[in-house]
C-alpha positions as CSV (number, residue, x, y, z in Angstrom):
1,M,44.2,-67.9,89.7
2,T,44.9,-66.7,93.3
3,N,47.0,-67.6,95.1
4,K,46.0,-68.8,99.2
5,F,49.9,-69.5,100.2
6,S,51.4,-66.1,101.0
7,S,55.2,-66.1,101.0
8,K,54.7,-62.7,103.1
9,R,53.7,-65.3,106.4
10,P,54.7,-68.4,107.6
11,L,52.8,-72.1,106.6
12,T,50.5,-73.6,108.9
13,P,51.6,-77.2,109.5
14,E,47.8,-77.7,107.4
15,E,48.7,-75.3,104.4
16,E,52.0,-77.4,104.2
17,A,50.2,-81.0,104.3
18,E,47.7,-79.4,101.8
19,I,51.1,-78.4,99.8
20,Q,52.4,-82.1,100.2
21,K,49.8,-84.0,99.3
22,M,49.5,-82.0,95.9
23,I,52.8,-82.4,95.4
24,A,52.6,-86.0,95.6
25,A,49.6,-86.4,93.7
26,D,51.4,-84.6,90.5
27,P,51.9,-87.2,88.3
28,D,53.6,-85.5,85.7
29,N,56.5,-84.4,88.1
30,P,57.5,-87.0,90.9
31,E,60.2,-86.1,93.5
32,L,63.0,-87.4,92.7
33,T,64.9,-89.9,95.6
34,E,67.8,-89.0,96.8
35,E,69.6,-91.6,94.8
36,Q,68.3,-89.8,92.0
37,L,69.5,-86.4,93.0
38,A,72.9,-88.4,93.9
39,K,73.3,-89.3,90.0
40,A,72.4,-86.1,88.4
41,K,74.7,-84.1,86.7
42,P,74.7,-80.2,85.9
43,F,73.6,-79.0,82.8
44,A,76.3,-78.1,81.0
45,E,78.0,-81.5,81.6
46,V,75.0,-83.0,80.0
47,F,74.6,-80.6,77.4
48,P,78.3,-78.5,76.9
49,G,76.9,-77.1,73.4
50,M,73.6,-75.7,74.9
51,A,75.2,-74.5,77.7
52,K,77.8,-72.3,75.1
53,A,74.9,-71.8,73.6
54,M,73.0,-70.2,76.0
55,E,76.0,-68.0,77.5
56,R,76.6,-66.2,74.3
57,E,72.6,-65.8,74.5
58,V,72.7,-64.2,77.8
59,A,75.8,-62.0,76.7
60,K,74.3,-60.2,73.9
61,R,70.7,-59.0,75.6
62,G,70.1,-55.8,76.2
63,R,71.2,-52.7,74.3
64,P,74.5,-52.6,73.3
65,R,77.3,-50.4,74.8
66,A,77.0,-46.8,74.3
67,D,80.4,-44.8,72.5
68,D,78.9,-42.2,74.7
69,P,76.8,-43.1,77.8
70,R,74.4,-40.9,79.2
71,E,74.6,-40.0,82.3
72,A,71.9,-38.9,84.8
73,V,71.8,-35.2,86.3
74,T,69.7,-32.9,88.2
75,L,69.0,-29.4,86.5
76,R,67.0,-27.3,87.5
77,L,65.1,-24.8,85.0
78,P,61.7,-22.4,84.9
79,R,58.7,-24.1,84.7
80,S,57.6,-22.2,81.4
81,V,60.7,-23.5,79.7
82,L,60.5,-27.0,80.7
83,E,56.5,-27.2,79.3
84,R,58.0,-25.5,76.1
85,W,60.1,-28.5,75.6
86,K,57.8,-30.8,77.0
87,R,55.3,-30.1,74.5
88,D,57.1,-32.6,71.8
89,P,56.9,-36.3,72.9
90,D,60.5,-36.2,71.5
91,W,62.0,-33.8,73.9
92,R,64.6,-35.5,75.9
93,T,67.0,-36.7,72.2
94,K,65.8,-32.9,70.8
95,M,67.1,-31.6,74.1
96,V,70.8,-33.3,73.8
97,E,71.0,-32.2,70.4
98,A,70.4,-28.3,71.2
99,L,73.0,-29.1,74.0
100,K,75.6,-30.9,71.8
101,R,74.8,-27.7,69.6
102,A,75.3,-25.2,72.2
103,A,78.5,-26.9,73.6
104,G,80.3,-27.1,70.2
C-alpha cells in the first residue's frame, strides 16, 4: 500500500479534509468525545497487574549484560593480515581469542 500523505511536507487543506472524512467514516474506531477523554484513566491504573508484567518484560529485552563487555577500537592492520583473518566467517571471535592468549 502506498502512502499518498507524506510526513515530509505539510498537508494541503484538501488532504486534511480527506483524512478527517476517512476518520469519521471508520465505524470500528470512532473519535472520542471530550467527555470520554475527561473520564479516561491511565492503563496502569485500570490494569495494574498487566502493567507490572509489561514492565518486567521490557526490562528483560535485549542481550544480557556481559561480565567483560567489548569496546570498539580502531586498529590499523596490513591488508594481507586482515584478509587472512576474514577468510573465516567467525574471524572476530577467533581474533579476540588469539589476542587473549597473547595477552596472557
